[in-house]
MARBA-3410 file (N, C-alpha, C, O; in Angstrom, 1 decimal):
206
0.8,-1.1,-0.2,-0.1,0.0,0.3,0.6,1.3,0.0,1.6,1.6,0.7 ~ 0.3,2.1,-0.8,1.2,3.5,-0.6,1.1,4.0,0.3,0.2,3.6,1.1 ~ 2.2,5.2,0.8,2.2,6.0,1.8,0.7,6.6,1.9,0.2,7.2,0.9 ~ 0.1,6.6,3.1,-1.3,7.2,3.1,-1.0,8.5,3.1,-1.9,9.0,2.4 ~ -0.3,9.3,3.5,-0.1,10.6,3.8,0.7,11.2,2.8,0.8,12.4,2.9
1.3,10.7,1.7,2.1,11.2,0.6,1.2,12.3,-0.1,1.7,13.5,-0.3 ~ 0.4,12.1,-0.3,-0.8,13.1,-1.0,-1.8,13.7,-0.7,-2.6,14.0,-1.5 ~ -1.9,13.9,0.5,-3.1,14.4,1.4,-3.4,15.6,1.0,-2.6,16.5,1.0 ~ -4.6,15.6,0.5,-5.0,17.2,0.4,-5.5,17.8,1.7,-5.9,17.1,2.6 ~ -5.5,19.2,1.7,-6.1,19.6,2.7,-7.4,19.5,3.1,-8.3,19.6,2.4
-7.6,19.1,4.7,-8.9,19.0,5.3,-10.0,20.1,4.8,-9.7,21.2,4.5 ~ -11.3,19.7,4.7,-12.3,20.7,4.4,-13.7,20.7,5.5,-14.6,19.8,5.5 ~ -13.7,21.5,6.2,-14.9,21.4,7.2,-16.1,21.7,6.7,-16.4,22.9,6.5 ~ -17.0,20.8,6.4,-18.3,21.1,5.7,-19.6,22.1,6.8,-20.5,22.8,6.4 ~ -19.3,21.8,8.0,-20.2,22.3,8.8,-20.1,23.4,9.7,-19.3,23.3,10.6
-20.9,24.7,9.5,-20.5,25.7,10.3,-20.6,26.0,12.0,-20.0,26.8,12.7 ~ -21.5,25.1,12.2,-21.7,24.9,13.7,-22.5,23.8,14.1,-23.2,23.2,13.3 ~ -22.4,23.6,15.4,-23.3,22.2,16.1,-22.5,21.0,15.4,-23.2,20.2,14.8 ~ -21.6,20.8,15.4,-20.9,19.4,15.1,-19.8,20.0,14.0,-19.5,21.1,13.7 ~ -19.2,18.5,13.6,-18.1,18.6,12.6,-18.0,17.5,11.7,-17.7,16.4,12.1
-18.2,17.8,10.2,-18.1,16.9,9.2,-16.9,17.2,8.3,-16.9,18.1,7.4 ~ -15.9,16.7,8.6,-14.7,16.7,7.8,-14.4,15.6,6.8,-14.3,14.4,6.9 ~ -14.1,16.6,5.5,-14.0,15.6,4.2,-12.2,16.0,3.9,-11.6,17.0,3.7 ~ -11.7,14.5,4.2,-10.4,14.2,3.6,-10.0,14.2,2.3,-8.8,14.1,2.0 ~ -11.1,14.2,1.1,-10.9,14.1,-0.3,-10.3,12.6,-0.3,-10.5,11.8,0.6
-9.5,12.5,-1.5,-9.4,11.3,-2.0,-8.2,10.8,-1.0,-7.3,11.6,-0.8 ~ -8.1,9.4,-0.3,-7.2,8.8,0.7,-6.5,7.9,0.1,-5.4,7.5,0.5 ~ -7.1,7.3,-1.0,-6.7,6.3,-1.8,-6.5,6.3,-3.1,-7.5,6.3,-3.9 ~ -5.1,6.3,-3.8,-4.9,6.3,-5.5,-5.9,5.6,-6.0,-6.4,4.6,-5.5 ~ -6.4,6.2,-7.1,-7.8,5.6,-7.9,-7.4,3.8,-8.3,-8.2,2.9,-8.2
-5.9,3.7,-8.7,-5.6,2.0,-8.9,-6.0,1.4,-7.5,-6.8,0.4,-7.7 ~ -5.8,1.6,-6.5,-5.9,1.0,-5.3,-7.4,0.9,-5.0,-8.1,-0.1,-4.7 ~ -7.7,2.2,-5.2,-9.4,2.2,-4.9,-10.1,1.3,-5.9,-10.6,0.4,-5.3 ~ -10.3,1.3,-7.0,-10.5,0.3,-8.0,-10.1,-1.1,-7.7,-10.6,-2.0,-8.4 ~ -9.4,-1.3,-6.9,-9.2,-2.5,-6.3,-9.9,-3.1,-5.4,-10.1,-4.3,-5.4
-10.3,-2.2,-4.3,-10.8,-2.2,-2.9,-12.4,-2.3,-3.7,-13.1,-3.2,-3.3 ~ -13.0,-1.5,-4.6,-14.1,-1.6,-5.0,-14.4,-3.1,-5.5,-15.2,-3.9,-4.9 ~ -13.8,-3.5,-6.6,-14.0,-4.9,-6.9,-13.8,-6.2,-6.0,-14.4,-7.2,-6.4 ~ -13.3,-6.2,-4.9,-13.0,-6.9,-4.1,-14.1,-6.9,-2.8,-14.4,-7.9,-2.1 ~ -14.6,-5.8,-2.6,-15.7,-5.5,-1.7,-16.7,-6.1,-2.5,-17.3,-7.0,-1.9
-17.1,-5.7,-3.8,-18.2,-6.2,-4.6,-18.4,-8.1,-4.4,-19.4,-8.9,-4.2 ~ -17.1,-8.3,-4.6,-17.1,-10.1,-4.9,-17.0,-10.7,-3.1,-17.7,-11.7,-2.8 ~ -16.5,-10.3,-2.4,-15.8,-10.7,-0.9,-17.3,-10.8,0.0,-17.7,-11.7,0.8 ~ -17.8,-9.7,-0.2,-18.9,-9.1,1.3,-20.1,-9.6,0.9,-20.7,-9.5,-0.2 ~ -20.6,-10.1,2.0,-21.8,-11.0,2.1,-23.1,-9.7,2.2,-23.6,-9.1,3.2
-23.4,-9.5,1.0,-24.6,-8.5,0.7,-25.7,-9.1,0.9,-25.9,-10.3,0.5 ~ -26.3,-8.3,1.6,-27.9,-8.7,1.8,-28.8,-7.4,1.4,-28.3,-6.3,1.5 ~ -30.1,-7.6,0.9,-31.1,-6.5,0.4,-31.3,-6.1,1.7,-31.5,-6.9,2.6 ~ -31.4,-4.5,2.0,-31.7,-3.8,3.6,-33.2,-4.2,3.6,-33.9,-4.5,2.6 ~ -33.6,-4.1,5.1,-35.0,-4.3,5.4,-35.4,-3.2,6.1,-34.6,-2.6,6.9
-36.6,-2.8,5.9,-37.3,-1.5,7.0,-38.4,-1.9,7.3,-38.9,-2.9,6.6 ~ -39.0,-1.3,8.4,-40.5,-1.3,8.4,-41.0,0.2,8.4,-40.6,1.1,9.2 ~ -41.9,0.3,7.6,-42.1,1.7,7.1,-44.0,1.8,7.1,-44.7,1.2,6.3 ~ -44.4,2.6,8.1,-45.6,2.7,8.3,-46.7,1.2,8.7,-47.9,0.9,8.5 ~ -45.6,0.5,9.4,-46.2,-0.9,9.6,-46.1,-2.1,8.5,-46.6,-3.2,8.5
-45.1,-1.6,7.5,-45.4,-2.1,6.3,-43.9,-2.9,6.1,-43.0,-2.0,6.4 ~ -43.4,-3.9,5.8,-42.0,-4.5,5.6,-41.8,-4.5,4.3,-42.4,-4.9,3.3 ~ -40.3,-3.6,4.3,-39.9,-3.0,3.0,-38.6,-3.8,3.1,-37.9,-3.9,4.0 ~ -38.5,-4.4,1.7,-37.1,-4.8,1.3,-36.5,-3.9,0.1,-37.1,-3.9,-0.9 ~ -35.5,-3.1,0.2,-34.7,-2.3,-0.6,-34.0,-2.8,-1.5,-33.5,-3.9,-1.3
-33.7,-2.0,-2.6,-32.9,-2.8,-3.8,-31.4,-2.3,-3.1,-30.3,-2.8,-3.5 ~ -31.4,-1.4,-2.4,-29.9,-1.1,-1.8,-29.8,-2.4,-1.0,-30.7,-3.1,-0.4 ~ -28.2,-2.7,-1.1,-27.6,-3.8,-0.4,-26.7,-3.3,1.0,-25.9,-2.3,0.9 ~ -27.0,-4.1,2.0,-26.1,-3.8,3.1,-25.2,-5.0,3.7,-25.4,-6.2,3.4 ~ -24.2,-4.6,4.6,-23.5,-5.8,5.3,-23.0,-5.0,6.5,-22.7,-3.8,6.4
-23.1,-5.9,7.7,-22.7,-5.5,9.2,-21.6,-6.3,9.7,-21.7,-7.5,9.9 ~ -20.8,-5.6,9.8,-19.4,-6.3,10.5,-18.8,-5.6,11.7,-18.9,-4.4,11.9 ~ -18.0,-6.7,12.5,-17.7,-6.0,13.9,-16.8,-6.7,14.7,-16.7,-8.0,14.5 ~ -16.1,-6.2,15.6,-15.2,-6.9,16.5,-16.0,-8.3,17.2,-15.4,-9.4,17.3 ~ -17.3,-8.0,17.5,-17.8,-9.4,17.6,-19.5,-9.2,17.6,-19.9,-8.1,17.7
-20.5,-10.3,17.5,-21.6,-10.1,17.0,-22.7,-9.1,17.6,-23.6,-9.5,18.3 ~ -22.5,-8.0,17.5,-23.2,-6.9,18.1,-24.7,-6.8,17.4,-24.6,-6.9,16.2 ~ -25.6,-6.6,17.8,-27.2,-6.1,17.6,-27.1,-4.6,17.0,-26.3,-3.8,17.5 ~ -27.7,-4.4,16.2,-27.7,-2.8,15.5,-29.3,-2.9,14.9,-29.7,-3.4,13.9 ~ -30.1,-2.2,16.0,-31.4,-1.6,15.4,-31.5,-0.3,14.7,-31.3,0.7,15.4
-31.9,-0.3,13.3,-32.3,0.9,12.6,-33.6,0.5,11.7,-33.7,-0.6,11.3 ~ -34.4,1.4,11.6,-35.8,1.3,10.5,-36.2,0.3,11.2,-36.3,-0.6,10.5 ~ -36.4,0.1,12.3,-37.2,-1.2,13.3,-37.0,-2.4,12.8,-37.9,-3.3,13.0 ~ -35.7,-2.7,11.9,-35.0,-3.8,12.2,-33.8,-4.0,12.8,-33.1,-3.1,13.2 ~ -33.5,-5.3,13.0,-32.2,-5.6,13.9,-31.3,-6.6,13.2,-31.8,-7.6,12.8
-30.2,-6.3,13.0,-28.9,-6.9,12.4,-28.0,-7.4,13.5,-27.7,-6.8,14.5 ~ -27.6,-8.6,13.0,-26.3,-9.2,13.8,-25.0,-9.0,13.2,-25.0,-9.2,12.0 ~ -24.1,-8.7,13.6,-22.9,-8.2,12.9,-22.0,-9.5,12.6,-21.7,-10.3,13.5 ~ -21.7,-9.8,11.4,-20.4,-10.8,11.2,-19.2,-10.4,11.6,-19.1,-9.2,11.7 ~ -18.1,-11.2,11.8,-16.9,-10.6,12.2,-16.1,-9.9,11.0,-16.4,-10.1,9.8
-15.3,-9.2,11.3,-14.5,-9.0,10.4,-13.9,-10.0,9.4,-13.7,-11.2,9.7 ~ -13.5,-9.2,8.1,-12.8,-10.0,7.2,-11.7,-9.3,7.1,-11.5,-8.1,7.3 ~ -10.8,-10.1,6.7,-9.2,-9.4,6.5,-9.0,-8.2,5.5,-8.0,-7.4,5.4 ~ -10.5,-8.2,4.4,-10.2,-6.9,3.7,-11.1,-5.9,4.6,-10.6,-4.8,4.5 ~ -11.9,-5.8,5.2,-11.9,-5.0,6.1,-11.2,-4.6,7.2,-11.3,-3.4,7.5
-10.5,-5.4,7.7,-9.6,-5.0,8.8,-8.5,-4.4,8.1,-7.8,-3.8,8.9 ~ -8.1,-4.5,6.7,-7.1,-3.8,6.2,-7.9,-2.3,5.8,-7.2,-1.3,5.9 ~ -9.0,-2.1,5.5,-9.6,-0.8,5.3,-9.6,-0.1,6.6,-9.5,1.1,6.6 ~ -9.9,-0.9,7.7,-10.3,0.0,9.1,-8.9,0.4,9.5,-8.8,1.3,10.2 ~ -7.7,-0.3,9.1,-6.5,0.4,9.3,-6.3,1.5,8.8,-6.1,2.5,9.5
-6.3,1.6,7.5,-6.3,3.0,6.9,-7.0,4.1,7.2,-6.5,5.2,7.3 ~ -8.5,3.8,7.6,-9.3,5.0,8.4,-8.7,5.3,9.6,-8.6,6.5,10.0 ~ -8.3,4.2,10.4,-8.0,4.7,11.8,-6.5,5.3,11.8,-6.1,6.0,12.7 ~ -5.8,5.1,10.9,-4.3,5.5,10.6,-4.9,7.0,10.4,-4.4,7.8,11.2 ~ -5.7,7.5,9.5,-6.0,8.9,9.1,-6.5,9.6,10.1,-6.2,10.7,10.4
-7.5,8.9,10.7,-8.4,9.5,12.0,-7.7,9.7,13.1,-8.0,10.7,13.8 ~ -6.8,8.9,13.5,-6.3,8.5,15.1,-7.6,8.3,15.9,-7.8,8.8,17.0 ~ -8.5,7.5,15.0,-9.7,7.1,16.0,-9.9,5.9,15.9,-9.5,5.5,14.8 ~ -10.3,4.9,16.7,-10.7,3.6,16.9,-11.9,3.0,16.6,-12.7,3.6,17.3 ~ -12.4,2.2,15.9,-13.5,1.7,15.5,-13.8,0.2,15.8,-12.9,-0.6,15.8
-15.0,-0.2,16.1,-15.4,-1.5,16.3,-16.4,-2.0,15.4,-16.8,-3.1,15.5 ~ -16.8,-1.3,14.6,-17.7,-1.9,13.5,-17.9,-1.3,12.4,-17.5,-0.2,12.3 ~ -18.6,-1.9,11.3,-18.8,-1.2,10.1,-20.0,-1.4,9.4,-20.3,-2.6,9.3 ~ -20.7,-0.5,8.9,-22.1,-0.8,8.1,-21.8,-0.6,6.9,-21.6,0.6,6.7 ~ -21.7,-1.4,5.8,-21.5,-1.0,4.5,-22.8,-1.1,3.8,-23.6,-1.9,4.1
-22.9,-0.2,2.4,-24.1,0.0,1.8,-23.5,-0.3,0.3,-22.3,-0.2,0.1 ~ -24.5,-0.9,-0.6,-24.1,-1.0,-1.9,-25.2,-0.4,-2.8,-26.2,-1.1,-3.0 ~ -25.1,0.9,-3.4,-26.0,1.5,-4.3,-25.6,0.8,-5.8,-24.5,0.7,-6.1 ~ -26.4,0.4,-6.3,-26.6,-0.2,-7.8,-26.3,0.8,-9.2,-25.9,0.6,-10.3 ~ -26.9,2.1,-8.4,-26.7,3.1,-9.4,-27.6,4.3,-8.8,-28.1,4.1,-7.6
-27.8,5.6,-9.6,-28.0,6.7,-8.9,-29.8,6.7,-8.6,-30.4,7.7,-8.2 ~ -30.7,5.4,-8.9,-31.9,5.6,-8.4,-32.0,4.9,-7.1,-33.1,4.5,-6.7 ~ -30.9,4.6,-6.4,-31.0,4.2,-5.0,-30.0,5.4,-4.3,-29.1,6.0,-4.8 ~ -30.7,5.5,-3.0,-30.4,6.7,-2.4,-30.6,6.4,-0.7,-30.8,5.3,-0.2 ~ -30.4,7.4,0.0,-30.7,7.5,1.4,-31.5,8.7,1.9,-30.9,9.7,2.1
-32.7,8.6,2.2,-33.4,9.7,2.8,-32.7,10.6,4.0,-31.6,10.3,4.6 ~ -33.5,11.5,4.3,-32.8,12.5,5.3,-32.9,11.3,6.7,-33.8,10.5,6.9 ~ -31.9,11.6,7.3,-31.8,10.9,8.6,-30.7,11.2,9.3,-29.8,11.9,8.8 ~ -30.4,10.7,10.9,-29.3,10.8,11.4,-29.0,9.5,12.1,-29.9,8.6,12.3 ~ -27.6,9.6,12.6,-27.4,8.1,13.0,-27.2,8.4,14.5,-26.1,8.9,15.0
-28.4,8.2,15.2,-28.3,8.2,16.5,-28.9,7.1,17.2,-29.4,7.3,18.3 ~ -29.0,5.9,16.6,-29.4,4.8,17.5,-28.7,4.5,18.8,-27.5,4.9,19.0 ~ -29.5,3.8,19.7,-28.8,3.8,21.1,-27.7,3.0,21.1,-26.9,3.2,22.0 ~ -27.6,2.1,20.0,-26.4,0.9,20.2,-25.1,1.9,20.1,-24.1,1.7,20.8 ~ -25.0,3.1,19.2,-24.0,4.0,19.2,-23.4,4.7,20.3,-24.2,5.2,21.2
-22.2,4.9,20.3,-21.6,5.8,21.3,-21.8,7.2,21.0,-21.1,7.7,20.2 ~ -22.8,7.9,21.9,-23.1,9.2,21.8,-21.9,10.2,21.5,-20.8,10.1,22.1 ~ -22.2,11.1,20.5,-21.3,12.1,20.0,-20.1,11.1,19.5,-18.9,11.5,19.4 ~ -20.4,10.1,19.1,-19.0,9.2,18.6,-18.7,9.6,17.2,-19.3,10.5,16.5 ~ -17.5,8.9,16.7,-16.9,9.4,15.5,-17.5,8.4,14.3,-17.6,7.2,14.7
-17.9,8.7,13.0,-18.5,8.1,12.0,-17.5,8.5,11.0,-17.3,9.6,10.8 ~ -16.7,7.3,10.2,-15.6,7.7,9.4,-16.6,7.1,7.9,-17.2,6.1,8.1 ~ -16.7,7.6,6.9,-17.3,7.2,5.6,-16.5,6.9,4.6,-16.1,7.9,4.0 ~ -16.1,5.8,4.2,-15.1,5.8,3.0,-15.8,5.1,1.7,-16.3,4.0,1.8 ~ -15.6,6.0,0.5,-16.7,5.8,-0.5,-15.6,5.1,-1.6,-14.4,5.3,-1.7
-16.4,4.2,-2.2,-15.8,3.7,-3.6,-16.8,3.7,-4.6,-18.0,3.7,-4.3 ~ -16.3,3.8,-6.0,-17.2,3.8,-7.0,-17.6,5.2,-7.5,-16.9,6.2,-7.3 ~ -18.8,5.4,-8.1,-19.5,6.4,-8.8,-19.3,7.5,-7.8,-19.4,7.3,-6.6 ~ -19.1,8.5,-8.4,-19.0,10.0,-7.4,-20.6,10.3,-7.0,-21.5,10.0,-7.8 ~ -21.1,10.7,-6.0,-22.2,10.9,-5.6,-22.3,12.0,-4.7,-21.3,12.3,-4.0
-23.5,12.8,-4.7,-23.7,13.9,-3.9,-24.2,13.8,-2.6,-25.4,13.7,-2.6 ~ -23.6,14.0,-1.3,-24.1,13.9,0.1,-24.2,15.3,0.6,-23.5,16.3,0.4 ~ -25.5,15.1,1.2,-25.7,16.5,1.8,-26.3,16.4,3.3,-26.9,15.4,3.7 ~ -26.0,17.3,3.9,-26.3,17.9,5.5,-27.8,19.0,5.7,-28.0,19.9,4.9 ~ -28.6,18.7,6.5,-29.4,19.8,6.8,-29.8,19.7,8.2,-30.2,18.8,8.8
-29.5,21.1,8.7,-29.6,21.5,10.1,-31.1,21.2,10.7,-32.1,21.7,10.2 ~ -31.1,20.5,11.5,-32.5,20.3,12.1,-33.3,21.1,12.7,-34.5,20.8,13.0 ~ -32.8,22.5,13.1,-33.5,23.6,13.3,-33.5,24.7,12.5,-34.6,25.3,12.4 ~ -32.5,25.2,11.7,-32.3,26.0,10.9,-32.8,25.5,9.3,-33.3,26.4,8.5 ~ -32.7,24.6,9.0,-32.9,24.1,7.9,-31.6,24.5,6.6,-31.6,24.2,5.5
-30.7,25.1,7.3,-29.6,25.0,6.3,-28.8,23.9,5.9,-28.6,22.9,6.6 ~ -28.4,24.1,4.8,-28.1,22.9,4.1,-26.4,23.1,3.6,-26.0,24.2,3.3 ~ -25.8,22.1,3.5,-24.6,21.7,2.8,-24.3,20.4,2.4,-24.5,19.4,3.0 ~ -23.7,20.5,1.1,-23.5,19.3,0.1,-21.9,19.1,-0.4,-21.2,20.0,-0.6 ~ -21.6,18.1,-0.4,-20.3,17.8,-1.2,-20.3,16.6,-2.3,-21.4,16.0,-2.2
-19.6,16.3,-3.0,-19.4,15.4,-3.9,-18.6,14.5,-3.4,-17.5,15.0,-3.0 ~ -18.9,13.1,-3.1,-18.1,11.9,-2.5,-17.1,11.6,-3.6,-17.8,11.4,-4.6 ~ -15.9,11.4,-3.9,-15.1,11.2,-4.7,-14.9,9.5,-4.6,-15.3,8.8,-3.7 ~ -14.2,9.0,-5.7,-14.1,7.5,-5.4,-12.5,7.6,-4.7,-11.6,8.3,-5.1 ~ -12.7,6.5,-3.2,-11.4,6.8,-2.7,-11.3,7.6,-1.7,-10.2,7.8,-1.1
-12.4,8.4,-1.1,-12.5,9.4,-0.3,-13.2,9.1,1.0,-14.0,8.2,1.2 ~ -12.8,10.0,2.0,-13.1,9.8,3.3,-13.9,10.8,4.0,-13.4,11.9,4.0 ~ -14.9,10.5,4.5,-15.8,11.8,5.4,-15.8,11.2,6.7,-15.9,10.0,7.0 ~ -15.6,12.4,7.7,-15.5,12.1,9.0,-16.7,12.7,9.8,-16.6,13.9,9.6 ~ -17.8,12.5,10.6,-18.4,13.4,11.3,-18.3,12.7,12.7,-18.3,11.6,13.1
-18.2,14.2,13.4,-17.9,14.1,14.9,-18.7,14.9,15.7,-19.4,15.9,15.3 ~ -18.5,14.4,16.9,-19.3,15.5,18.0,-20.8,15.4,18.0,-21.4,14.3,18.1 ~ -21.3,16.7,17.8,-22.9,16.5,17.8,-23.4,16.7,16.5,-24.3,17.6,16.3 ~ -23.0,16.1,15.6,-23.2,16.5,14.5,-24.7,15.7,14.4,-25.8,16.2,14.2 ~ -24.5,14.2,14.7,-26.0,13.7,14.9,-27.1,14.1,15.3,-28.2,13.9,14.7
-26.9,14.9,16.5,-27.9,15.4,17.3,-28.6,16.7,16.4,-29.8,17.0,16.5 ~ -27.7,17.2,15.5,-28.0,18.7,15.1,-28.2,18.8,13.5,-28.6,19.7,12.8 ~ -27.8,17.8,13.0,-27.8,17.5,11.5,-28.4,16.4,11.1,-28.4,15.4,11.9 ~ -29.2,16.3,9.8,-29.6,15.2,9.2,-28.7,15.1,7.9,-28.0,16.1,7.5 ~ -28.7,13.8,7.5,-27.7,13.8,6.1,-28.5,12.7,5.3,-29.2,11.9,5.8
-28.1,12.8,4.0,-28.8,11.9,2.7,-27.7,11.8,1.8,-26.6,12.4,1.8 ~ -28.4,10.9,1.2,-27.9,10.7,-0.2,-28.6,10.6,-1.3,-29.0,9.5,-1.7 ~ -28.9,11.9,-2.1,-30.1,12.0,-2.7,-29.8,11.3,-4.0,-28.6,11.2,-4.5 ~ -31.0,10.8,-4.7,-31.0,9.8,-6.0,-30.6,11.0,-7.2,-30.6,12.2,-7.1 ~ -30.3,10.3,-8.0,-30.0,10.8,-9.3,-30.1,10.0,-10.5,-29.9,8.8,-10.5
-30.4,10.9,-11.6,-30.5,10.2,-13.0,-28.8,10.3,-13.7,-28.5,9.8,-14.7 ~ -28.0,10.9,-13.0,-26.7,11.1,-13.7,-25.9,10.2,-13.2,-24.9,10.1,-13.8 ~ -25.9,9.2,-12.0,-25.3,8.2,-11.8,-25.5,6.6,-12.1,-26.1,5.9,-11.3 ~ -25.0,6.2,-13.2,-25.2,5.1,-14.0,-24.5,3.8,-13.3,-25.1,2.7,-13.3 ~ -23.4,3.8,-12.6,-22.8,2.9,-11.8,-22.8,2.6,-10.7,-23.7,3.3,-10.1
-22.4,1.8,-9.9,-22.4,1.4,-8.5,-21.7,2.3,-7.5,-20.7,2.8,-7.8 ~ -22.1,2.5,-6.4,-21.4,3.0,-5.3,-21.0,2.0,-4.0,-21.9,1.3,-3.6 ~ -20.1,1.9,-3.6,-19.8,1.1,-2.1,-19.6,2.2,-1.1,-19.0,3.3,-1.4 ~ -20.1,2.1,-0.1,-19.8,2.8,1.0,-19.6,2.3,2.3,-20.3,1.4,2.6 ~ -18.7,2.7,3.1,-18.3,1.6,4.1,-18.4,2.8,5.3,-17.7,3.9,5.1
-19.3,2.6,6.4,-19.4,3.6,7.6,-18.8,2.7,8.8,-19.2,1.6,9.2 ~ -17.8,3.3,9.2,-16.9,2.8,10.2,-17.5,3.4,11.7,-17.6,4.6,11.8 ~ -17.9,2.7,12.5,-18.5,3.0,13.3,-18.1,2.7,15.0,-17.2,1.9,15.2 ~ -18.8,3.3,16.3,-18.4,2.9,17.5,-19.7,2.7,18.3,-20.5,3.5,18.8 ~ -19.8,1.3,18.4,-21.0,0.7,19.0,-20.3,0.8,20.8,-19.2,0.6,21.3
-21.4,1.1,21.3,-21.4,1.0,22.8,-20.8,-0.1,23.5,-21.5,-1.1,23.4 ~ -19.7,-0.3,24.1,-19.2,-1.5,24.8,-18.3,-0.7,26.0,-18.1,0.5,26.0 ~ -18.0,-1.6,26.9,-17.2,-0.9,28.1,-16.1,-0.3,27.8,-15.7,0.6,28.5 ~ -15.2,-0.7,26.6,-14.1,0.0,26.4,-14.1,1.0,25.4,-13.1,1.5,24.8 ~ -15.8,1.6,25.0,-15.8,2.5,24.4,-16.6,3.6,24.9,-16.8,4.5,24.2
-17.0,3.5,26.2,-17.6,4.5,27.3,-17.1,5.4,27.5,-17.5,6.2,28.3
END
């Protein structure tokens, strides 16, 4: 692997107040990022995501996977997932993210969007299993997609294009004050894989 910090871009703070969302830009060279994208596509145990919406059981086109230090339970959209143990590939990518952020993570939720018709509505990652005001590091591979923030009170918005091989880190009170989304788009015809490294509450993470 190349020197992680050899061509590091200046960090960009996206939020004006009430939290922090720092965009590191592309942290992996395109050739390495291409390789990771293909390996993630092939090696991860992808499953269609599920949700309970207005009492109806919905199965999404988008696929997800959930990995961690141990078989943690994680509940969102009124469905519960049990983590699989890290694969060598995911441990390799966790090391990349931890080296850049100097933050330790014990889990990772992965998303596979097949094209721009698949996205994520406004939400915040504030489930009870997550460490309060913890850090979430989002590593993106594949087609470039717009990612947006909206303040829960002022409705102010901020957006950025997440590049292939890029890292976005949300910290502090971001989840308490801001919503985020991945809008659908007709411009994206290829797939995107997103890894969100997270901090599940455990004795060592309190």
